[in-house]
DSSP file (Angstrom, degrees, kcal/mol; ACC not computed):
  #  RESIDUE AA STRUCTURE BP1 BP2  ACC     N-H-->O    O-->H-N    N-H-->O    O-->H-N    TCO  KAPPA ALPHA  PHI   PSI    X-CA   Y-CA   Z-CA
    1    1 A M              0   0    0      0, 0.0     2,-0.6     0, 0.0    47,-0.1   0.000 360.0 360.0 360.0 132.1   63.7  -31.3   35.4
    2    2 A L        -     0   0    0     42,-0.1     2,-1.1    41,-0.1     3,-0.1  -0.687 360.0-158.5 -80.5 119.2   59.9  -32.0   35.9
    3    3 A D    >>  -     0   0    0     -2,-0.6     3,-1.2     1,-0.2     4,-1.2  -0.795   8.2-169.9 -99.5  94.9   57.9  -30.4   33.1
    4    4 A A  T 34 S+     0   0    0     -2,-1.1     3,-0.3     1,-0.3    -1,-0.2   0.817  80.5  59.4 -60.7 -32.0   54.5  -30.2   34.9
    5    5 A E  T 34 S+     0   0    0      1,-0.2    -1,-0.3    -3,-0.1    -2,-0.0   0.805 116.5  32.4 -66.3 -27.0   52.6  -29.3   31.7
    6    6 A H  T <4 S+     0   0    0     -3,-1.2     2,-0.4     2,-0.0    -1,-0.2   0.462  89.8 113.6-109.0  -2.4   53.7  -32.6   30.0
    7    7 A F     <  -     0   0    0     -4,-1.2    -5,-0.0    -3,-0.3    33,-0.0  -0.612  44.1-168.9 -79.7 122.7   53.8  -34.9   33.0
    8    8 A D     >  -     0   0    0     -2,-0.4     4,-2.1     1,-0.2     5,-0.1  -0.896   5.5-173.8-112.9  98.6   51.3  -37.6   32.8
    9    9 A P  H  > S+     0   0    0      0, 0.0     4,-2.6     0, 0.0     5,-0.2   0.849  84.0  55.9 -62.1 -35.2   51.2  -39.4   36.2
   10   10 A A  H  > S+     0   0    0      1,-0.2     4,-2.7     2,-0.2     5,-0.2   0.956 110.6  44.2 -62.9 -50.6   48.7  -42.1   34.9
   11   11 A A  H  > S+     0   0    0      1,-0.2     4,-2.1     2,-0.2    -1,-0.2   0.883 112.1  53.3 -63.2 -36.8   51.0  -43.0   32.1
   12   12 A H  H  X S+     0   0    0     -4,-2.1     4,-3.1     2,-0.2     5,-0.3   0.953 111.3  45.3 -62.7 -48.2   54.0  -43.0   34.4
   13   13 A V  H  X S+     0   0    0     -4,-2.6     4,-2.6     1,-0.2    -2,-0.2   0.932 111.7  51.9 -62.0 -45.7   52.4  -45.4   36.8
   14   14 A A  H  < S+     0   0    0     -4,-2.7    -1,-0.2    -5,-0.2    -2,-0.2   0.896 118.0  38.7 -61.8 -38.8   51.1  -47.7   34.0
   15   15 A A  H  X S+     0   0    0     -4,-2.1     4,-0.6    -5,-0.2    -2,-0.2   0.903 121.5  41.4 -76.2 -42.5   54.7  -47.9   32.6
   16   16 A A  H  X S+     0   0    0     -4,-3.1     4,-1.3    -5,-0.2     3,-0.4   0.843  99.1  69.0 -79.6 -36.7   56.7  -48.0   35.9
   17   17 A A  H  <>S+     0   0    0     -4,-2.6     5,-3.0    -5,-0.3     3,-0.4   0.888 101.8  45.7 -61.8 -39.2   54.6  -50.4   38.0
   18   18 A P  H >45S+     0   0    0      0, 0.0     3,-0.9     0, 0.0    -1,-0.3   0.851 106.9  60.6 -68.8 -26.6   55.4  -53.5   35.9
   19   19 A L  H 3<5S+     0   0    0     -4,-0.6    -2,-0.2    -3,-0.4    -3,-0.1   0.764 109.8  40.2 -66.9 -26.0   59.0  -52.6   35.8
   20   20 A V  T 3<5S-     0   0    0     -4,-1.3    -1,-0.2    -3,-0.4    -3,-0.1   0.225 124.0-100.5-106.3  10.1   59.2  -52.8   39.6
   21   21 A G  T < 5S+     0   0    0     -3,-0.9     2,-0.4     1,-0.2    -4,-0.1   0.620  72.4 144.5  88.9   9.9   57.0  -55.9   39.9
   22   22 A L      < -     0   0    0     -5,-3.0     2,-0.7    -6,-0.2    -1,-0.2  -0.720  34.5-161.3 -91.0 128.4   53.7  -54.2   40.9
   23   23 A R        +     0   0    0     -2,-0.4     2,-0.5    -5,-0.0    -1,-0.0  -0.903  19.7 178.7-107.5 106.3   50.4  -55.5   39.7
   24   24 A L        -     0   0    0     -2,-0.7    -2,-0.0   -10,-0.1    -7,-0.0  -0.907  21.6-139.1-110.0 127.1   47.9  -52.8   40.1
   25   25 A D     >  -     0   0    0     -2,-0.5     4,-2.5     1,-0.1     5,-0.2  -0.251  41.2 -93.7 -70.8 172.0   44.2  -53.0   39.1
   26   26 A A  H  > S+     0   0    0      1,-0.2     4,-2.2     2,-0.2     5,-0.1   0.854 125.1  52.6 -59.2 -38.0   42.7  -49.9   37.5
   27   27 A E  H  > S+     0   0    0      1,-0.2     4,-2.0     2,-0.2    -1,-0.2   0.954 112.6  43.5 -67.8 -48.9   41.4  -48.5   40.8
   28   28 A W  H  > S+     0   0    0      2,-0.2     4,-2.8     1,-0.2    -1,-0.2   0.830 110.3  55.9 -62.9 -35.0   44.8  -48.7   42.4
   29   29 A Q  H  X S+     0   0    0     -4,-2.5     4,-2.7     2,-0.2    -1,-0.2   0.948 108.5  49.4 -59.2 -47.8   46.5  -47.3   39.3
   30   30 A A  H  X S+     0   0    0     -4,-2.2     4,-2.2     1,-0.2    -2,-0.2   0.895 111.4  48.1 -59.7 -42.7   44.3  -44.3   39.5
   31   31 A R  H  X S+     0   0    0     -4,-2.0     4,-2.1     2,-0.2    -1,-0.2   0.927 113.6  46.3 -67.2 -44.8   45.0  -43.8   43.3
   32   32 A V  H  X S+     0   0    0     -4,-2.8     4,-2.3     1,-0.2    -2,-0.2   0.882 112.0  51.2 -65.4 -35.9   48.7  -44.1   42.8
   33   33 A A  H  X S+     0   0    0     -4,-2.7     4,-2.5     2,-0.2    -1,-0.2   0.882 109.2  51.6 -67.3 -36.4   48.6  -41.7   39.9
   34   34 A A  H  X S+     0   0    0     -4,-2.2     4,-1.7    -5,-0.2    -2,-0.2   0.898 111.8  46.0 -65.9 -39.1   46.6  -39.2   42.0
   35   35 A A  H  X S+     0   0    0     -4,-2.1     4,-2.4     2,-0.2    -2,-0.2   0.906 112.4  50.6 -68.7 -41.3   49.2  -39.4   44.8
   36   36 A L  H  X S+     0   0    0     -4,-2.3     4,-2.6     2,-0.2    -2,-0.2   0.898 108.1  53.0 -61.7 -41.1   52.1  -39.1   42.2
   37   37 A A  H  X S+     0   0    0     -4,-2.5     4,-2.4     1,-0.2    -1,-0.2   0.900 110.5  49.0 -61.4 -41.4   50.3  -36.0   40.7
   38   38 A L  H  X S+     0   0    0     -4,-1.7     4,-2.2     2,-0.2    -2,-0.2   0.922 110.1  48.9 -63.2 -46.1   50.2  -34.5   44.2
   39   39 A V  H  X S+     0   0    0     -4,-2.4     4,-2.4     1,-0.2    -2,-0.2   0.917 111.8  50.4 -61.5 -43.7   53.9  -35.2   44.8
   40   40 A A  H  X S+     0   0    0     -4,-2.6     4,-1.9     2,-0.2    -1,-0.2   0.927 110.7  48.8 -59.5 -47.3   54.7  -33.6   41.5
   41   41 A R  H  < S+     0   0    0     -4,-2.4    -1,-0.2     1,-0.2    -2,-0.2   0.868 113.3  46.6 -62.8 -37.2   52.7  -30.5   42.3
   42   42 A I  H  < S+     0   0    0     -4,-2.2     4,-0.4     1,-0.2    -1,-0.2   0.847 115.7  46.4 -72.4 -35.3   54.3  -30.1   45.7
   43   43 A A  H  X S+     0   0    0     -4,-2.4     4,-2.7    -5,-0.2     3,-0.4   0.714  89.8  84.7 -80.4 -20.7   57.8  -30.7   44.2
   44   44 A A  H  X S+     0   0    0     -4,-1.9     4,-1.5     1,-0.2    -1,-0.2   0.875  87.2  50.2 -57.7 -43.7   57.5  -28.3   41.3
   45   45 A P  H  > S+     0   0    0      0, 0.0     4,-0.7     0, 0.0    -1,-0.2   0.907 114.0  46.3 -60.0 -38.0   58.5  -25.1   43.1
   46   46 A V  H >4 S+     0   0    0     -3,-0.4     3,-1.0    -4,-0.4    -2,-0.2   0.932 113.0  48.9 -66.6 -45.5   61.6  -26.7   44.6
   47   47 A L  H 3< S+     0   0    0     -4,-2.7    -1,-0.2     1,-0.2    -3,-0.2   0.687 103.2  63.3 -72.8 -15.8   62.6  -28.2   41.3
   48   48 A A  H 3< S+     0   0    0     -4,-1.5    -1,-0.2    -5,-0.3    -2,-0.2   0.702  82.7  94.4 -73.9 -22.1   62.1  -24.9   39.5
   49   49 A E  S << S-     0   0    0     -3,-1.0     2,-0.1    -4,-0.7    -3,-0.0  -0.535  82.0-118.4 -75.0 134.8   64.9  -23.2   41.6
   50   50 A P        -     0   0    0      0, 0.0     2,-0.6     0, 0.0    -1,-0.1  -0.422  17.6-141.3 -68.9 144.6   68.2  -23.2   39.9
   51   51 A V        -     0   0    0     -2,-0.1     2,-0.2     4,-0.0     0, 0.0  -0.955  20.9-164.0-107.8 124.1   71.1  -25.1   41.5
   52   52 A I    >   -     0   0    0     -2,-0.6     3,-1.4     1,-0.1     0, 0.0  -0.595  32.8-103.9-104.3 166.7   74.4  -23.3   41.2
   53   53 A E  T 3  S+     0   0    0      1,-0.3    -1,-0.1    -2,-0.2    -2,-0.0   0.783 116.5  57.6 -58.9 -31.4   77.9  -24.6   41.7
   54   54 A S  T 3  S+     0   0    0      2,-0.1    -1,-0.3     0, 0.0     2,-0.1   0.585  81.4 110.4 -82.6 -10.9   78.4  -22.9   45.1
   55   55 A D    <   -     0   0    0     -3,-1.4    -4,-0.0     1,-0.0     0, 0.0  -0.423  56.2-153.6 -60.1 137.8   75.4  -24.7   46.5
   56   56 A E        -     0   0    0     -2,-0.1     2,-0.1     1,-0.0    -2,-0.1  -0.895  14.9-114.7-116.6 146.5   76.2  -27.3   49.1
   57   57 A P        -     0   0    0      0, 0.0     3,-0.1     0, 0.0    -1,-0.0  -0.346  41.4 -95.2 -69.1 154.5   74.3  -30.4   50.1
   58   58 A A        -     0   0    0      1,-0.1     2,-0.0    -2,-0.1     0, 0.0  -0.390  49.7 -95.6 -70.8 154.7   72.8  -30.6   53.5
   59   59 A P        -     0   0    0      0, 0.0     2,-0.3     0, 0.0    -1,-0.1  -0.326  41.5-103.8 -72.2 156.5   74.9  -32.4   56.0
   60   60 A V        -     0   0    0     -3,-0.1     2,-0.6     1,-0.1     0, 0.0  -0.597  30.2-129.3 -78.2 131.3   74.2  -36.2   56.7
   61   61 A F        +     0   0    0     -2,-0.3    -1,-0.1     2,-0.0     0, 0.0  -0.733  29.0 177.0 -85.7 125.6   72.4  -37.0   59.9
   62   62 A R              0   0    0     -2,-0.6    -2,-0.0     1,-0.1    -1,-0.0  -0.934 360.0 360.0-123.5 108.0   74.1  -39.6   61.9
   63   63 A P              0   0    0      0, 0.0    -1,-0.1     0, 0.0    -2,-0.0   0.502 360.0 360.0 -61.8 360.0   72.5  -40.4   65.3
């Protein structure tokens, strides 16, 4: 569950980028953190909804 009040996108980017092999200068780290903050803000209402046992996943699209 995403805790929007305690989520620090800048710290997350700084910690995660090296783990996946990204070398980001300070400007790019700030841009990625801003994008991640936006994604978290957009996702927060969806993540706040409870998922119950009777919920079913969407079907898989196969062209």
